[in-house]
C-alpha positions in Angstrom: -16.4 0.2 28.1 -19.5 0.7 29.6 -18.7 -0.7 32.7 -15.8 1.2 33.1 -17.7 4.5 32.8 -20.4 3.2 35.2 -17.7 2.6 37.4 -16.1 6.0 37.4 -19.2 7.8 37.8 -20.2 5.8 40.8 -16.5 6.5 42.2 -17.2 10.5 41.9 -20.5 10.2 43.6 -20.5 11.9 46.9 -21.0 9.2 49.5 -22.8 9.9 53.0 -20.7 9.1 55.9 -22.0 6.1 57.9 -21.0 4.9 61.3 -18.3 2.5 61.5 -17.7 0.7 58.1 -19.1 -3.1 57.8 -16.0 -4.5 59.1 -16.4 -2.7 62.6 -20.0 -3.5 62.9 -19.8 -6.9 61.7 -17.0 -7.6 64.4 -19.2 -5.9 66.9 -21.9 -8.4 66.3 -19.4 -11.3 66.3 -18.1 -10.4 70.0 -21.8 -9.8 71.3 -22.9 -13.4 69.9 -19.8 -14.4 71.8 -21.0 -13.6 74.9 -24.5 -14.3 74.8 -26.5 -16.1 77.2 -28.0 -19.5 75.7 -31.7 -18.1 76.1 -31.0 -14.9 74.6 -29.4 -16.7 71.7 -32.2 -18.8 70.9 -34.6 -15.6 71.0 -32.2 -13.8 68.3 -32.5 -17.0 66.2 -36.4 -17.0 66.7 -36.4 -13.2 65.9 -34.0 -13.4 63.0 -35.9 -16.6 61.4 -39.0 -14.5 61.0 -36.7 -11.6 59.4 -38.4 -11.8 55.8 -41.2 -9.9 58.0 -39.5 -6.6 57.4 -39.7 -7.3 53.5 -36.0 -5.8 52.5 -35.1 -8.5 50.0 -31.8 -6.3 49.0 -30.9 -6.1 52.5 -30.1 -9.4 53.9 -31.2 -10.0 57.7 -30.4 -13.3 58.6 -28.1 -13.2 61.3 -26.7 -10.6 63.8 -24.1 -9.7 61.8 -26.7 -9.1 59.0 -28.4 -7.1 61.8 -25.3 -5.1 62.5 -25.2 -3.4 59.0 -29.0 -3.9 57.8 -29.9 -0.3 59.0 -27.0 1.4 56.8 -28.3 -0.9 53.8 -31.5 0.3 54.0 -30.7 3.9 53.5 -31.0 2.8 49.8 -34.7 2.6 50.4 -35.5 6.1 51.5 -39.0 6.0 50.7 -39.8 3.6 53.4 -37.1 4.2 56.0 -36.5 8.1 56.1 -37.5 8.2 59.6 -34.8 6.5 61.0 -31.8 8.2 59.6 -31.3 10.7 62.3 -31.2 7.6 64.5 -27.8 6.8 64.0 -25.9 10.0 65.7 -26.4 12.8 67.9 -23.9 15.7 67.7 -23.0 16.6 71.1 -21.0 19.9 71.2 -17.3 19.3 72.3 -16.9 22.8 73.1 -19.9 22.9 75.7 -20.3 20.8 79.1 -21.8 17.1 78.2 -25.7 17.2 78.2 -27.4 13.8 76.9 -30.3 15.7 75.7 -28.7 17.9 73.4 -29.8 17.7 69.7 -32.3 15.3 70.4 -35.6 16.3 69.2 -38.7 14.2 69.8 -36.2 11.7 70.6 -34.8 11.0 67.2 -31.4 10.5 68.4 -29.3 7.4 68.7 -28.8 7.4 72.8 -32.8 7.9 73.0 -33.2 5.1 70.2 -31.2 2.1 71.6 -33.7 2.2 75.1 -36.8 2.8 72.7 -35.8 -0.3 70.5 -34.8 -2.2 73.4 -38.3 -1.6 74.9 -39.9 -3.1 71.7 -37.6 -5.7 71.7 -38.5 -6.7 75.2 -42.3 -6.3 74.6 -44.1 -9.7 74.3 -47.9 -8.1 74.4 -48.3 -7.7 70.4 -49.5 -10.2 68.4 -47.5 -12.8 67.0 -47.3 -11.5 63.4 -47.2 -7.7 64.6 -44.0 -8.8 66.9 -42.5 -10.4 64.3 -41.6 -7.4 62.0 -41.3 -5.0 65.0 -38.7 -7.3 66.8 -36.7 -7.8 63.8 -36.6 -4.0 63.3 -35.8 -3.3 66.7 -33.0 -6.1 66.8 -30.9 -4.7 64.0 -31.7 -1.0 65.1 -30.3 -2.1 68.7 -27.1 -4.3 67.1 -26.4 -1.0 65.0 -27.1 1.8 67.1 -24.8 0.6 70.1 -21.7 0.4 67.3 -22.8 3.8 66.2 -22.7 5.3 69.8 -19.3 3.7 70.1 -18.0 5.7 67.0 -16.7 8.9 68.9 -17.9 11.0 65.8 -21.4 9.9 66.0 -21.6 11.9 69.7 -19.0 14.5 69.4 -19.6 17.4 67.2 -17.3 20.7 66.5 -20.4 22.2 64.5 -19.0 20.2 61.3 -21.6 17.4 61.4 -19.6 15.3 63.5 -16.9 15.7 61.2 -18.5 15.1 58.1 -17.6 18.6 56.7 -13.7 18.5 58.1 -11.9 17.6 55.2 -9.1 15.2 55.6 -6.2 13.6 54.0 -5.6 10.0 54.6 -2.7 8.4 52.8 -4.0 8.2 49.0 -7.1 9.1 49.8 -7.9 13.2 49.4 -10.6 15.8 49.5 -13.5 16.0 48.1 -14.6 12.6 49.1 -12.4 12.2 52.2 -13.3 13.7 55.7 -12.8 13.2 59.3 -15.8 11.4 60.1 -15.2 8.7 57.2 -11.7 8.0 58.0 -13.1 7.0 61.6 -15.8 5.3 59.8 -14.0 3.0 57.5 -10.3 3.5 57.2 -8.8 4.3 60.4 -11.5 1.6 62.2 -10.4 -1.0 59.7 -6.6 -0.5 59.8 -6.8 -0.3 63.7 -8.9 -3.4 64.2 -6.8 -5.8 61.9 -3.4 -4.6 62.9 -1.9 -7.6 64.8 -2.9 -9.0 66.9 -6.6 -8.3 65.3 -9.3 -7.5 67.8 -11.3 -10.8 68.2 -14.0 -12.2 70.4 -11.6 -14.6 72.4 -9.2 -11.7 73.1 -11.6 -10.3 75.9 -11.0 -11.3 79.3 -14.1 -12.0 81.4 -13.0 -9.3 83.9 -12.7 -6.9 81.2 -16.0 -7.7 80.1 -17.4 -7.2 83.5 -16.0 -3.7 83.6 -17.3 -2.6 80.2 -20.9 -4.1 80.9 -21.2 -1.5 83.8 -22.7 1.7 83.1 -25.5 3.0 81.1 -26.3 4.6 77.7 -25.6 8.0 79.0 -22.1 7.0 80.3 -21.3 5.3 77.3 -22.3 8.0 74.7 -20.3 10.5 77.0 -16.9 8.2 76.3 -17.4 9.0 72.8 -18.2 12.7 73.5 -14.8 12.5 75.4 -12.8 10.7 72.7 -13.9 13.5 70.4 -12.9 16.2 72.4 -9.5 14.8 73.5 -8.2 12.5 70.9 -10.3 12.9 67.3 -10.5 16.8 67.0 -6.8 18.2 68.5 -5.1 15.2 66.9 -6.4 15.9 63.7 -5.4 19.8 64.1 -2.1 18.9 65.9 -3.4 21.1 68.9 -4.2 20.3 72.5 -7.4 22.0 72.4 -9.8 20.7 69.9 -12.1 23.6 70.5 -9.4 26.3 69.5 -10.9 26.8 66.2 -12.3 25.1 63.2 -10.8 22.4 61.5 -9.5 23.9 58.4 -7.6 22.8 55.4 -6.7 19.1 55.0 -6.4 17.3 58.3 -3.2 14.9 57.8 -4.2 11.6 59.4 -1.0 10.3 59.2 0.9 7.6 61.0 1.4 9.5 64.4 -2.7 10.1 64.2 -3.3 6.5 63.6 -0.8 5.4 66.4 -3.1 7.6 68.6 -6.5 6.4 67.2 -5.2 2.7 67.4 -6.3 1.7 70.9 -9.1 4.0 71.3 -10.6 2.4 68.1 -9.7 -1.2 69.2 -11.3 -0.4 72.7 -14.7 1.2 71.5 -15.6 -1.6 69.5 -14.6 -4.4 72.1 -16.9 -2.5 74.2 -19.6 -2.0 71.9 -19.7 -5.7 71.4 -19.5 -6.6 75.2 -22.2 -4.2 76.1 -24.4 -4.9 73.1 -24.2 -8.7 74.4 -25.5 -7.2 78.0 -28.4 -5.5 76.7 -29.5 -8.3 74.4 -29.1 -10.6 77.5 -31.5 -8.5 79.4 -33.9 -8.0 76.7 -34.2 -11.8 75.6 -33.2 -13.5 78.4 -36.4 -14.4 80.2 
């Protein structure tokens, strides 16, 4: 009886929206792992072997998949990691021209933190002890934030905190718990990624990898912003212009919406894994 009561209380608590659910983040890490150069793979193993240096016993950091969800896991330890909470997103308005520096005070946003953490990851000047912790943290942040940046609503925004304030209805899941951002994080993503044929590392052709590896963080962020502007918001409102007005009422995320979101979601996760591998190869394969 007590267990049931506790479960009911937990289910009623408001849950913060995170970027891509565990499934999408872990899949991104698996794709990246499959494309790592031998030297980078060895460096990743070395860094993760010292993962205990970050001292987060309830948030495992022993594999690239662990690293992909670690920055969300540590939200349960706000006394130590509050400084990183704003690094997961950027909220660039889809109703104005794209500007990579928008809403990034003092570099506290996802597009500024990816290159910053890559620099820390590649730095060989610190002492071995200091480097062990710094590199483990940087690796986890890079792996996670590259995934975050490829979730459209962690870049695109329409004055609703990247869809967090836009109510949505997805199947049996209704407000107040369901919103547009949460749907793209987990429910829509898992459905799109597992629909046959499921997205997997071996399904990405070498030529496609090379094409996706081109560009840089600002260009990849703009892709997410553009998807928010052309797919995420207008499809939720049933209109052609995502800036025609606020997303009001309960946006029905029905079969038609899933059909429109399916390929963008699958592509974004595959791109994230491919680009993550490229960034890690550059930073670590020395």
